[in-house]
LOGUMI-825023 format. One record per residue (C-alpha): residue in three letters; chain; x, y, z. Coordinates in pm, 1 decimal, always signed. Each point is the difference from the previous one (the first is absolute). Last residue first. Example, Ala and Ser with C-alpha at 12.3 -4.5 7.8 and 13.67 -1.06 7.14 Angstrom:
+-----+----+----------+----------+----------+
!  aa ! ch !        u !        v !        w !
+-----+----+----------+----------+----------+
! SER !  A !  +1367.0 !   -106.0 !   +714.0 !
! ALA !  A !   -137.0 !   -344.0 !    +66.0 !
+-----+----+----------+----------+----------+
//
This chain:
+-----+----+----------+----------+----------+
!  aa ! ch !        u !        v !        w !
+-----+----+----------+----------+----------+
! UNK !  A !  -6101.9 !   -671.0 !   +935.6 !
! UNK !  A !   +323.5 !    -90.1 !   -123.4 !
! UNK !  A !    +54.2 !    +19.3 !   -377.0 !
! UNK !  A !    +66.5 !   -329.5 !   -164.9 !
! UNK !  A !   -357.2 !    -48.6 !   -109.5 !
! UNK !  A !     +8.1 !   +351.1 !   -158.5 !
! UNK !  A !   +280.1 !    -95.1 !   -226.1 !
! UNK !  A !   -181.6 !   -300.2 !   -107.6 !
! UNK !  A !   -289.2 !   +190.6 !   -102.5 !
! UNK !  A !   +208.9 !   +256.4 !   -170.1 !
! UNK !  A !   +185.7 !   -286.3 !   -201.5 !
! UNK !  A !   -332.4 !   -150.7 !   -110.3 !
! UNK !  A !   -127.5 !   +352.7 !   -129.8 !
! UNK !  A !   +339.0 !    +46.5 !   -178.1 !
! UNK !  A !    -41.1 !   -341.5 !   -157.9 !
! UNK !  A !   -379.0 !    +70.0 !   -105.2 !
! UNK !  A !    +95.4 !   +342.3 !   -157.6 !
! UNK !  A !   +284.9 !   -137.2 !   -196.0 !
! UNK !  A !   -208.9 !   -268.9 !   -134.1 !
! UNK !  A !   -275.4 !   +237.5 !    -90.8 !
! UNK !  A !   +259.9 !   +240.7 !   -178.4 !
! UNK !  A !   +148.0 !   -287.6 !   -197.6 !
! UNK !  A !   -352.7 !   -124.7 !    -94.3 !
! UNK !  A !   -104.2 !   +343.3 !   -121.7 !
! UNK !  A !   +310.4 !    +65.8 !   -209.0 !
! UNK !  A !    +76.0 !   -298.9 !   -198.1 !
! UNK !  A !   -202.9 !   -317.5 !    -30.8 !
! UNK !  A !    +65.8 !   -358.3 !   +109.9 !
! UNK !  A !   +251.8 !   +135.5 !   +257.1 !
! UNK !  A !   +341.2 !   -140.9 !    +45.0 !
! UNK !  A !    +83.6 !     -3.8 !   +363.8 !
! UNK !  A !   +297.6 !   +216.3 !    +76.0 !
! UNK !  A !   -214.6 !   +246.7 !   +188.9 !
! UNK !  A !   -124.5 !   -279.2 !   +237.6 !
! UNK !  A !   +354.7 !   -113.8 !    +40.9 !
! UNK !  A !   +119.1 !   +337.6 !    +84.2 !
! UNK !  A !   -270.9 !    +48.0 !   +259.0 !
! UNK !  A !    +66.6 !   -338.7 !   +156.6 !
! UNK !  A !   +373.1 !    +83.9 !    +19.7 !
! UNK !  A !    -87.5 !   +344.2 !   +178.9 !
! UNK !  A !   -187.0 !   -204.8 !   +267.2 !
! UNK !  A !   +299.4 !   -236.4 !    +41.8 !
! UNK !  A !   +226.2 !   +317.7 !    +56.9 !
! UNK !  A !   -201.4 !   +102.6 !   +295.6 !
! UNK !  A !   -190.5 !   +345.0 !     -0.9 !
! UNK !  A !     -7.9 !   +205.2 !   +316.3 !
! UNK !  A !   -271.3 !   +235.1 !    +36.7 !
! UNK !  A !    +88.5 !   +346.3 !   +125.4 !
! UNK !  A !   -175.5 !   +114.7 !   +298.2 !
! UNK !  A !   +285.0 !    +94.1 !   +209.7 !
! UNK !  A !   +299.9 !    +55.4 !   -221.1 !
! UNK !  A !   +187.7 !   -311.7 !   -104.0 !
! UNK !  A !   +320.1 !    -96.3 !   +172.4 !
! UNK !  A !   +297.9 !    -75.8 !   -231.6 !
! UNK !  A !   +213.9 !   -298.9 !   +110.4 !
! UNK !  A !   +352.4 !   +115.5 !    +66.0 !
! UNK !  A !   +300.7 !   -102.1 !   -193.2 !
! UNK !  A !   +318.3 !   -115.2 !   +162.2 !
! UNK !  A !   +256.4 !    -81.7 !   -250.6 !
! UNK !  A !    -69.9 !   +320.3 !   -224.9 !
! UNK !  A !   -106.9 !   +248.0 !   +261.6 !
! UNK !  A !   +296.6 !    -60.2 !   +211.7 !
! UNK !  A !    +72.4 !   -247.7 !   +294.2 !
! UNK !  A !   +365.6 !    -47.0 !    +63.1 !
! UNK !  A !   +154.7 !   -342.0 !    -92.2 !
! UNK !  A !    +38.8 !   -295.9 !   +216.4 !
! UNK !  A !   +262.9 !   -239.0 !    -77.7 !
! UNK !  A !    -36.9 !   -377.9 !    +66.2 !
! UNK !  A !   +270.7 !   -228.3 !    +66.9 !
! UNK !  A !   -192.0 !   -250.7 !   +207.1 !
! UNK !  A !   +236.9 !    +17.7 !   +279.9 !
! UNK !  A !    +87.7 !   +363.3 !    -56.8 !
! UNK !  A !   -360.4 !    +95.4 !    +38.0 !
! UNK !  A !    -92.2 !   +347.3 !   -100.9 !
! UNK !  A !   +343.3 !    +65.7 !   -146.9 !
! UNK !  A !    +98.0 !   +380.0 !    +11.9 !
! UNK !  A !    -65.4 !   +307.0 !   -188.1 !
! UNK !  A !   +168.4 !   +357.6 !    +38.2 !
! UNK !  A !   +142.3 !    +16.8 !   -350.9 !
! UNK !  A !   +365.5 !    -67.0 !   +129.1 !
! UNK !  A !   -133.8 !   -265.6 !   +229.9 !
! UNK !  A !   -162.1 !   -170.5 !   -304.4 !
! UNK !  A !   +352.8 !     -7.4 !   -181.5 !
! UNK !  A !   +185.8 !   -123.9 !   +296.0 !
! UNK !  A !   -261.1 !   -272.5 !    +57.2 !
! UNK !  A !    +23.1 !   -112.1 !   -359.9 !
! UNK !  A !   +380.1 !    -12.2 !    +12.3 !
! UNK !  A !     -5.0 !   -212.0 !   +317.6 !
! UNK !  A !   -268.1 !   -215.0 !   -139.8 !
! UNK !  A !   +228.6 !    -82.1 !   -293.1 !
! UNK !  A !    +37.1 !    +26.3 !   -371.4 !
! UNK !  A !   -153.5 !   +331.7 !    -62.3 !
! UNK !  A !   -134.1 !   +107.1 !   -370.3 !
! UNK !  A !   -281.4 !   +202.3 !   +134.4 !
! UNK !  A !   -271.1 !   -224.9 !   -150.1 !
! UNK !  A !   +183.7 !   -301.8 !    +90.2 !
! UNK !  A !    +31.1 !   +116.4 !   +363.4 !
! UNK !  A !   -355.5 !    +84.4 !     +1.8 !
! UNK !  A !   -100.5 !   -343.8 !   -123.1 !
! UNK !  A !   +203.6 !   -175.8 !   +281.2 !
! UNK !  A !    -98.5 !   +249.1 !   +259.8 !
! UNK !  A !   -363.0 !    -99.8 !    -47.2 !
! UNK !  A !   -240.2 !   +299.5 !    -70.2 !
! UNK !  A !   -261.3 !   +184.3 !   +213.5 !
! UNK !  A !   -230.0 !   +261.8 !    -97.2 !
! UNK !  A !    +86.3 !    -22.1 !   -375.7 !
! UNK !  A !    -42.4 !   +190.2 !   -329.2 !
! UNK !  A !    +68.5 !   +371.4 !    +79.3 !
! UNK !  A !   +296.5 !   -106.0 !   +231.0 !
! UNK !  A !   +138.4 !   -209.6 !   -276.9 !
! UNK !  A !    +32.2 !   +301.9 !   -214.9 !
! UNK !  A !   +127.0 !   +210.5 !   +269.7 !
! UNK !  A !   +264.0 !   -269.0 !    +80.0 !
! UNK !  A !   +105.5 !    -17.6 !   -360.6 !
! UNK !  A !    +51.6 !   +372.0 !     -4.9 !
! UNK !  A !   +216.0 !     -4.2 !   +297.9 !
! UNK !  A !   +187.3 !   -295.9 !   -134.5 !
! UNK !  A !    +64.0 !   +200.0 !   -311.4 !
! UNK !  A !   +127.9 !   +291.1 !   +196.9 !
! UNK !  A !   +255.4 !   -243.6 !   +184.0 !
! UNK !  A !   +104.0 !   -136.8 !   -335.2 !
! UNK !  A !   +100.7 !   +342.8 !   -156.5 !
! UNK !  A !   +166.9 !   +130.0 !   +330.9 !
! UNK !  A !   +319.3 !    +76.9 !   -174.4 !
! UNK !  A !    -47.5 !    +58.1 !   -361.6 !
! UNK !  A !   +244.2 !   -184.4 !   -245.0 !
! UNK !  A !    -46.5 !   -290.2 !   +204.4 !
! UNK !  A !   -331.1 !   -121.1 !   -208.6 !
! UNK !  A !   +223.7 !    -24.0 !   -313.2 !
! UNK !  A !   +297.1 !   -184.5 !   +133.1 !
! UNK !  A !   -216.0 !   -243.6 !   +160.3 !
! UNK !  A !   -176.2 !    -85.1 !   -320.8 !
! UNK !  A !   -101.5 !   -370.3 !    +59.0 !
! UNK !  A !    -72.5 !    +69.6 !   +355.8 !
! UNK !  A !   -247.0 !   +263.0 !    -91.9 !
! UNK !  A !   -147.3 !   -228.3 !   -277.5 !
! UNK !  A !    -56.7 !   -268.9 !   +248.2 !
! UNK !  A !   -126.1 !   +255.9 !   +254.2 !
! UNK !  A !   -273.2 !   +121.6 !   -258.6 !
! UNK !  A !   -100.3 !   -353.5 !    -73.2 !
! UNK !  A !    -83.5 !    -54.8 !   +378.2 !
! UNK !  A !   -197.5 !   +349.0 !    -16.9 !
! UNK !  A !   -209.6 !    -48.0 !   -285.8 !
! UNK !  A !   -220.2 !   +276.4 !   +113.8 !
! UNK !  A !    -77.3 !   +122.4 !   -341.2 !
! UNK !  A !   +153.2 !   +342.6 !    +84.9 !
! UNK !  A !   +309.2 !   -172.5 !   +154.7 !
! UNK !  A !    +58.4 !   -222.3 !   -281.0 !
! UNK !  A !    -56.6 !   +273.9 !   -256.6 !
! UNK !  A !   +261.9 !   +225.0 !   +192.1 !
! UNK !  A !   +258.9 !   -269.0 !    -22.7 !
! UNK !  A !    -57.4 !    -71.6 !   -372.8 !
! UNK !  A !    +35.8 !   +360.3 !    -60.3 !
! UNK !  A !   +324.5 !     +7.4 !   +170.3 !
! UNK !  A !   +126.2 !   -286.5 !   -206.3 !
! UNK !  A !   -137.8 !   +164.1 !   -320.1 !
! UNK !  A !   +226.7 !   +297.5 !    +86.6 !
! UNK !  A !   +299.9 !   -226.4 !    +36.8 !
! UNK !  A !    -68.6 !   -177.0 !   -333.8 !
! UNK !  A !    -45.7 !   +315.3 !   -187.0 !
! UNK !  A !   -324.8 !     +1.2 !   -178.6 !
! UNK !  A !   -106.2 !   +352.6 !   +147.9 !
! UNK !  A !   +324.4 !   +161.1 !   -103.2 !
! UNK !  A !   -108.0 !    +82.7 !   -362.2 !
! UNK !  A !   -317.4 !   +152.1 !   +122.2 !
! UNK !  A !   +156.1 !   +244.1 !   +236.1 !
! UNK !  A !   -144.5 !    -45.6 !   +351.4 !
! UNK !  A !   -286.7 !   +225.3 !    +41.7 !
! UNK !  A !   -279.8 !   -243.6 !    +19.1 !
! UNK !  A !   +215.0 !   -201.8 !   +234.9 !
! UNK !  A !    +12.5 !   +280.0 !   +236.1 !
! UNK !  A !   -391.2 !    +40.5 !     +3.2 !
! UNK !  A !    -58.3 !   -371.9 !    +54.7 !
! UNK !  A !   +260.7 !     +2.4 !   +282.8 !
! UNK !  A !   -121.0 !   +293.9 !   +183.6 !
! UNK !  A !   -361.0 !   -161.4 !    +28.3 !
! UNK !  A !    -19.1 !    -14.5 !   +386.7 !
! UNK !  A !    -48.5 !   -338.3 !   +117.9 !
! UNK !  A !   +310.4 !    -23.6 !     +6.1 !
! UNK !  A !   +267.2 !   +279.0 !    +85.9 !
! UNK !  A !   +276.2 !   -256.9 !    -26.7 !
! UNK !  A !    -60.7 !    -70.0 !   -357.4 !
! UNK !  A !    +67.0 !   +376.2 !    -83.6 !
! UNK !  A !   +344.9 !    -29.0 !   +189.4 !
! UNK !  A !    +86.3 !   -289.0 !   -219.7 !
! UNK !  A !   -104.7 !   +178.1 !   -313.5 !
! UNK !  A !   +221.4 !   +307.8 !   +103.2 !
! UNK !  A !   +290.6 !   -253.3 !    +73.0 !
! UNK !  A !    -39.7 !   -154.5 !   -332.0 !
! UNK !  A !    -26.8 !   +334.0 !   -181.8 !
! UNK !  A !   +313.2 !   +114.2 !   +166.6 !
! UNK !  A !   +193.3 !   -323.0 !   -119.5 !
! UNK !  A !   -117.6 !    +75.4 !   -345.8 !
! UNK !  A !   +152.7 !   +349.1 !    -11.3 !
! UNK !  A !   -156.4 !   +208.1 !   -280.9 !
! UNK !  A !   +193.3 !   +318.3 !    -64.8 !
! UNK !  A !   +310.9 !    -57.4 !   -234.7 !
! UNK !  A !   -114.4 !   -321.7 !   -157.6 !
! UNK !  A !   -363.6 !   +139.4 !     -6.9 !
! UNK !  A !    +87.8 !   +313.4 !   -194.8 !
! UNK !  A !   -225.4 !    -54.9 !   -310.5 !
! UNK !  A !   -278.4 !   -117.6 !   +254.1 !
! UNK !  A !     +3.9 !   +333.8 !   +190.9 !
! UNK !  A !   -334.3 !    +57.4 !   +127.2 !
! UNK !  A !    -49.7 !   -340.4 !   +163.4 !
! UNK !  A !   +284.4 !     +9.9 !   +206.8 !
! UNK !  A !   -101.4 !   +363.8 !   +117.8 !
! UNK !  A !   -350.6 !   -154.5 !    +64.6 !
! UNK !  A !   +162.9 !   -265.6 !   +211.8 !
! UNK !  A !   +176.2 !   +247.8 !   +219.8 !
! UNK !  A !   -323.5 !   +202.0 !    +39.7 !
! UNK !  A !   -168.9 !   -314.6 !   +124.6 !
! UNK !  A !   +277.7 !    -61.6 !   +250.2 !
! UNK !  A !    -38.5 !   +351.1 !   +134.4 !
! UNK !  A !   -369.4 !    -39.2 !    +30.4 !
! UNK !  A !    +10.9 !   -337.3 !   +150.8 !
! UNK !  A !   +215.2 !   +115.1 !   +294.7 !
! UNK !  A !   +125.7 !   -271.5 !   +241.1 !
! UNK !  A !   +210.9 !    -42.7 !   +294.9 !
! UNK !  A !   +218.9 !   -294.9 !   +112.3 !
! UNK !  A !   +345.7 !   +109.9 !    +20.7 !
! UNK !  A !   +188.7 !   -173.7 !   -274.5 !
! UNK !  A !   -279.0 !    -34.4 !   -251.7 !
! UNK !  A !   -154.3 !   +354.1 !    +50.4 !
! UNK !  A !   +358.4 !   +138.1 !    -11.2 !
! UNK !  A !    +68.6 !   -160.8 !   -334.9 !
! UNK !  A !   -327.1 !   +158.1 !   -127.1 !
! UNK !  A !    +94.9 !   +341.9 !   +135.9 !
! UNK !  A !   +340.9 !    -23.9 !   -177.7 !
! UNK !  A !   -186.0 !    -90.5 !   -305.7 !
! UNK !  A !   -215.6 !   +297.1 !    +15.5 !
! UNK !  A !   +265.0 !   +249.7 !    +88.2 !
! UNK !  A !   +210.4 !   -122.6 !   -295.5 !
! UNK !  A !   -291.8 !    +17.0 !   -248.8 !
! UNK !  A !   -116.3 !   +346.8 !   +108.7 !
! UNK !  A !   +212.0 !   +266.3 !   -179.5 !
! UNK !  A !   +159.1 !   -138.1 !   -287.6 !
! UNK !  A !   -319.5 !   -210.6 !    -51.6 !
! UNK !  A !   -223.8 !   +280.8 !    -43.8 !
! UNK !  A !   -354.8 !   -121.1 !    -21.8 !
! UNK !  A !   -102.0 !    +89.5 !   +354.5 !
! UNK !  A !   +211.7 !   +330.7 !    +12.3 !
! UNK !  A !   -189.4 !   +257.7 !   +183.9 !
! UNK !  A !   -233.6 !   -170.6 !   +266.2 !
! UNK !  A !   +194.4 !   -310.1 !    -40.3 !
! UNK !  A !   +302.5 !   +168.5 !   +147.9 !
! UNK !  A !   -200.5 !    +88.7 !   +318.0 !
! UNK !  A !   -117.3 !   -347.7 !    +16.2 !
! UNK !  A !   +356.9 !   -135.0 !    -15.2 !
! UNK !  A !   +120.4 !   +239.1 !   +274.1 !
! UNK !  A !   -293.6 !    -76.8 !   +238.8 !
! UNK !  A !    +74.0 !   -382.0 !    -27.6 !
! UNK !  A !   +358.3 !    +47.5 !    +62.6 !
! UNK !  A !    -74.2 !   +215.5 !   +309.8 !
! UNK !  A !   -267.3 !   -244.8 !   +106.3 !
! UNK !  A !   +267.1 !   -283.5 !    -36.4 !
! UNK !  A !   +248.6 !   +187.3 !   +184.6 !
! UNK !  A !   -231.7 !    +63.6 !   +296.5 !
! UNK !  A !    -89.5 !   -362.6 !    +17.5 !
! UNK !  A !   +358.9 !    -72.7 !     +9.2 !
! UNK !  A !    +62.9 !   +224.7 !   +308.0 !
! UNK !  A !   -322.1 !    -95.1 !   +164.2 !
! UNK !  A !    +88.0 !   -387.3 !    -13.1 !
! UNK !  A !    -90.2 !   -211.1 !   -295.5 !
! UNK !  A !   -158.8 !   -327.5 !    +91.3 !
! UNK !  A !   +199.7 !   -282.1 !   -165.7 !
! UNK !  A !   -130.8 !   -191.2 !   -286.2 !
! UNK !  A !   -139.0 !   -342.7 !    +85.8 !
+-----+----+----------+----------+----------+
//
């Protein structure tokens, strides 16, 4: 996990960020003025764990605007770092935006396709496959410190939206961890813990996605059960002998029957 910057480094980052944004106000499309500061800012983001999507987008726009000078201007290694930083922001759409701005003739480079494959596995919740790819591309994922930790936070968020409880074996597999000790450390860093260490069950915080609440009907509102709706649909789908009047009559009878059944279910 990337180190938490201290106050002095945070001040330095803010100064660098402010300088770049000031330059963009007047020389956004002048690579002679803004290119080097933007590249320095990106390297600082990767090394020190901060992030500024606007600066990164401005850098990609410069790369995009000067295709005839790509050999001098565009740096593939910086594009890779920028894309990895964008993946770390999931579920935000930063990666998709960044990929649309990567120069077209570079989008089919093997290393960029590898980053795309990593992002796709995360976005489609193919987490074990994501870790297989990450292990096969260690040199790539290590370009940005904290990349794997950020991906684990995203995976935990997705798992937490899906499960209330999950076995430690399954969760360790999703997080790309090989032992219960590693899993315990990862959970502790996110404020989670084993519900029952003997059974290996992990309890996940309640949220609107994994712990939905039933909706209470307002007083006086009639409750309609799904089987009643099914009877209505079946009646409406019955092929009539004649069009128009028979359909209308069938629907009317079905609705009357449903209302009768609803009335029977209401308390006196």
